[in-house]
N, C-alpha and C positions, 0 to 999 in steps of 0.2 A: 712839689712832687707828690703824687698819690701814694699814701701809705696805708689806707684802709679801703677795701672794696668789699661790698656785701651783696653784689649782684653781677653775674657775668654770664655771657653766652659761650658755651663750650662746644667745640666740634670734636666729636670722638669717633674713632674708627677702630673696630676690632680687627684682629689678624685674619687673613684668609687661610683656609685649610690647604694643606699640601696635596698635590695630585698623587693618586695611586700609580704604581709602576706595573707595566705589562712586560714581563720577562719570562724566559724559558730557561730552565736549568740545563747546563751543558757541561759534560765532562768526557774524558776519554772513553771510547766505546759506547757512550750514551749521549749523543748530541742533542736529543730531545727528551730530557728527563722530567718534564712536567713543569707547570707554572710555578714560579718562585718570586713573583713581584710583591713587594711589601706595600703596606698602607701608608697614606700620607698622614702627616702630623696635624693635630688640631690647632687652629689659630688661637692666639691669645685673647683673653677677655679684657675689657676696660672696666675696672671696679672702683667705685667710690667708697672710701672707708673713713669713718670718723676718727680723728686723731686729736686728743685734748691739747696737744702742743701747738696746733694750728688755730689761729684766731681770725684769720682774714682770707678772702679769696683773691688776694693780690697776685699770687703766682699765676693764676689762670687768666687774670686780666692782661698780663703781659704775654702769655703764651697760651692762646685759646685753642690751638690745634694739637690734639693728642692721638697717638696711634699705637696700638699693640703690635707685636711682631707676628709674622706669618709662620705657619707650620711648614716644615721641610717636606719635600716630596719623598715618596718611598723609593726603595732601591731593590735591585735583584738580590737573590740569596735570602729572601724573607726578611729584609731589613726595613723596618718601619721608619718613617721620617720623624724627626724630633718635633715635639709640640712647641707651638709658639709660647713665649713668656707673657704671662698676664701683666697688664699695666695697672698698678694700684695707685690711685690718686687720693691723697690725704685731704680731707675737708674738715672744716670746723664743726663742732657739736651744734646741732640746730639747723643744719643745711637742708633746704627743701629742693628737691629735683623736679623740674617741670618740663613739659615739652614746649614746642614753639607756640602752640595754641593756648598755653597757660594751664593745661591739665596737670594735676599733681601726680607724679610717678612714684615718688618715695619721700618720706620725711625721716631724716637721719638724726636720731637723738640717742645719745649714749655712746660711750667710748667703744670702738670696735664694730659698731653697726655698719653694715656694708650693703651695697646695691650694685648689681651688674648693669652698667649703663649700656654696654654694647657686647653682644655675644659673639665669640669667635666662631669662624666657620668650621664645619666638620671636615676632617680629612677624607680624601677619596679612597675607596677600597682598591687594593692591588688585585691583579688577576689570580693570585693564589687564593684570596678570600672569596673570589667569585666562582671558583671551580666547584663542580659538583659531579655526581655520577653521570649526568646527562651532558654537562658542559665540562669536559675533561681539561681542556686547555684554552681558556678564553684568550683571544688575541686583543684584548682591550682592558682598560682599567677605568675606574670612575674618577672624575675630576673633583678637586677640592672645592668646597663651597666658599663663596665670599663672606667675609665677616660683616656684621652690622655696621652701618655708617649712619650717624644721626646727629642732630643738633639739639642740645639740651640747655636749659637755663638753671643756674644755681642761685638760690636766694638764701641769705643767712638771716636767721631769726635768733637773736640772742637768747640763750638759756639762762635765766636768772630768777630769783625768788621775788625780788622787789624792783619796781621800776619807778624812778623819779621823773615826773613829768612837770612841765611848766614852761613859762615864757623864757626866751633867751635872757641871760644875765639875772635870773631869779636866784642864783646861788646853788644850783644843783651840783656843779663840779666841786665847789667849795665844801658842800655838805658831804659828798662821797669821799672827799680827801680826808676829812676829820673822822668820819665813821669807820673808815677802813685804811688800809695801807696804800690805796691807789693814789697815783700822782698825776692827775689830769692837768692839762693846760688851763690856766686861770688868768683871765684878763678882764678889764672893765669896759668891754665893748660887746655888742651882740654877736651871736654865732661864733663865740670863742671855741666852743666845742663842736667839732665837725665829725666826730666818730663816737659811737656808744662806748662809755667807759665802764668797766666792771671792777667791783671791789668785794672783798670777803669780810663779813662782820661776825664777830663772836659776842653773843649776849647770853651769859650764863652757860647753859649746856647746849644752846642752839647755835649752830653755825649756818649762815645763809649768805647768799650773794645778792648784791645790789647793783643795779645798772642805771646809769645816767643817760636818758634818751634826749638827744638835743633837737633843736630846731623847730619847736612847735609854736606856730603863730596862727592867727585867724586865716582859714583857708588851707591849712596844712593837709587836710584829707583830700583836697582837690589839686595838690601839687605845689602850693605856694611855699616859698622858703625851702627848708630842708626837711620839713615834717613828713612828707609822703615817703621819702627815702628811708626814714627811721621809725615810722609808726609801727611797722611790722615787728620791730624789736620788742614791742610791748606785749605782743600776743602770748608769749610763753611765760610771762611773769604772773605770779599768783597774787601779788599785792600791788596796788597803785598808790603812790604818794604824790599829792599835789604840793609842789613847792611854790609858795606865793611870796612875792617880793613886797614887803611892807615899807620899803624906802625907795620906791621907784621915783624917778625925776620926771616921768611923763604925766602931764596933768590929766589926760583922759583915761588913766588906768587906776585901778584900785584892786585889792586882793579878791573881792567878791566877783567883780566883772571878769578878772583874769580866770578865776575858777570856772565861771560860766562858759567862757570862750573855749577853754581846754576841754571841758566836759562835752561841749557840742562837737568838737573835732573828734573826740573818742567815740561819740555816738555815731557820727557819720561813717567813721572807719568800720565800726561794727564788731560784734563778738566780745565786747569787754564789759557788758552790763553786770555780769555776776561777780566781778572781782571786788574784794573788799578794798576800801579806800581810807586813807588818812590825809589830813591837811596839816602842812607845816608852814607856819608863819615865820619866815626867815628875816634876818637882819634886824632883830630887836635890840642889837647893841646901839643902833642909831636912835637918838631920842624921839624923833618923829615916827620912826618905825615902831617903837614900843607903844606909843600912844595909838597909832592906827591899829595895831594888833589887838589891843584891849577893846577898841571900838567895834571891830568886825567879828571878834570871837563869838559873841552871843548869837549873831545871825548865822554863823557857820554851824554852831552846835544845834541851833534850832532846825537845821536841815538834816541833822542826824550824823554829822561828821565828828570824829574825834580830832581835836585840835591840839597841836603842840607848838609852843612858842620857843624858837631856838635862835641861836646865833652861831654860825659856823666860825666866825672870827673869834668870838669870846668863849667858845665851847660851852655855851649855855643850853641846857635842856637836852643835850645829846643822849645822856644815859637813859632817861625816860623814853625817848623816841626809839632807841635801839631795842629796848626790851619790849616795847609795844609792837614793833615790827616782828620781833622773834615770836611773840605770842600768835600773831596772825599767820606767820609762815608755818609754825608748828600745827596750827589748826588746819591750814590748807593741805599740808602733807598728810595729816591723819585722815582727811576726807577723800584723798585719792584712793581709788580701788587698788587692792593688793594684786601683785602679779600672779597670774594664773599659769598653770602648766600649758605648754605649747600644745595646741590642738592641730591635728592634721585633718584637713578637709579634703575628702575624696569626692570628685565630681565625675562619675562615669559617663561615657558618651551614650547617647541614645542608641537603642538597638537598631534603629533604622538610619543611623548616621553613616553615609557612604564614605565620608572623609573628603568629598569633593562636590562641586556643583557644576552643572552645565547650563548656561544661559544663552539665549539667542538675542543678539543685539540688532539694532535698527537696520544696520547695513547688511544683515544676513549672516554675519560672522558668528560662529559658535565659540564661546569663551569658556574654558575649563579653569576653575579656581579651586585650590586646595593645597594643603601643606605638602602632601606626598607628591602629587604630580609636579608641582612647581620645583620641589627639591630634586626630583629625579631628572628634570630637564636641565637644571643647573649642573648636575653631575655628569651629563652626557657629552662625550666628544663627538660632534656631528660630522667630523671628518673621517670617522671610523664606521664603516657599514655594520660591523658586528655590534658595536656599541649602540647604534640606532636600533638594530633588531632587538637588543636586550631591553631598551626603553620601551619598544612596542610590546614586548612580552609583559612587562610590568604594568603598563597602562591597561592592557587587556585583562590581566588577572584582577586588577582593581575594579574593573567594570566600566571603564570610561567609554569603550566602544559601544557597549550596550546602551548606556545613557544617551550617547549621541544619536543612536537610532531612535530611541524613545522621543528625543527632542525634535525629530524630523530631519536630521541631517541626511544628506544624500551624497553619493560619490562625487567628488570634485568640489564640495563645499569647503570654505575656509574654516579652519579650526585654530584657535589661539590658546596656548597654555601659559597662564601667568597674567600679571597686571598689564594694563594698557601701555604703560611706559617701558615695560621690559618683558615682552612676551615673545614666544616662539610660535610662528604662524606657518601652517602647512596646509596643503590640499588633502582632504580626507579621502582615503580609499578603504572602505571596510574590508577586513580580512585579507589585506594585501600582504604578500610576502615581503618581509623587510630585512635588510641587512644580511645577517648570517644565513637566512633561508635562501638567499640568492647564491650563496656559496655552497650550499648543502643543507643538511638538516641543522636548524638553528642551535647554536651552542655546542656543536660537536666539531672536533678538529681531527681531520684524517691523518695529520702528521704523527699522532700518537697511537695510531692503530698498529697492530702487529705487522711486521714486514711480510709481503707476499712472496711466495716461491718464485723462482726465476721463470719457470714455465708459465705460471699465471700472469706474470708481468708481460711476457712475450705475447700471450693470447690477448691481453688487454690492449697492447699497442697495436696489434693487427686489427682488432675490432675497431679501434679509433680510425685507422687508415681506411678500412672498408666503409665506415660511415662517411668519411670525408669524400671518398670516391663516388658514393651514391649521391651525395649532395651535388657534386660537380656534374654527374651524368644527368640529374633531374633539372639542372639549371636551364631555363629557357630565356634567351635574350629578348629584349623588348623589340 
């Protein structure tokens, strides 16, 4: 049964925004008291947050689909809908967030660090919020926007000060078990360790973490064995320790050749050349192991390595090793740049940035792309003529119609607003009356006008009858 997972594909969906409400206040003696439709609630976000108590991505391996709640629709009486609840997903320290193409979106290091993986949709405005001096009683409301839906990849890179690297069964798990209080699985066969083990070591006044990185064999950087799965756990470690087996039973191996093989794999993986290194000759409690360690030690020192002869079984040489590691860790920490005050970077838009683009495609279709036009289209109820008229007003004020004319659009040409897979397409008619204009002056509602005197109402009805009679008298049959 899988107990450790350090890479998962996660499908996240933020909550949709609630729709706005189109409502008119009614009470005794005042049946049309003005618009009172409330706004829709905001959809919930999906947020990734580092939690030190979480050490694996196993939970998301079993349940990869996560969705935040939707916002509630607005109601009459100026009652706004309830916001959707954010979905907070706890991830281990050192989690990297990538998109499907492998681009890094966020690197989450440090307890409490968070990243919004999917943004909740905005709630639609109710007709009370859309009312103005010119638009006294809008008969429509804006729709809530859909929340983001995306697929992301989570990769865990262990956060530790020291990484133990070496062949399987070189004694890395035994070494970490005696240096710290960690209790990894230990056995006398290759690939005993299937997950990175972490331990905490105290040497004098320095406390540091040490990680056992399993599964490195020739070809690990190309995917052989388990190495490719766990080489990324070395990236965040400040110090590398080569654990070399001096008592191996394989005739074609020796500590120097093992070191060369592991160094080549680290080189091919990349990004680790500047890490300080130590060499540990392990298993000197075995007579042949001590003899071999004394034989290869001068060659390793000639290469510039600090060499320590230890025995995890006999607890030999461990104190010297732990203090040497503490010295390197302290130096690495001192070399790290101190935290600077958070700087806010302001990138103003260019003065000639219209906020949208108009392009003509090969098939003659004109495509409008931009944050505002696409958002306004998503918010529009196309079953409501007045809402369509309101959209036309917004697009014209933004300058879309003028840019279409400059691009060569003519009456009847197709215009698409939005991306190819999810666009609204219509036949363009410049300066055409839309929606509410067909009902009267756009944005005004005759229901809220002052009541007319009885005599005026009679005159109006008589004028309507006279107009109808004239149309009948002028009618000529075919």
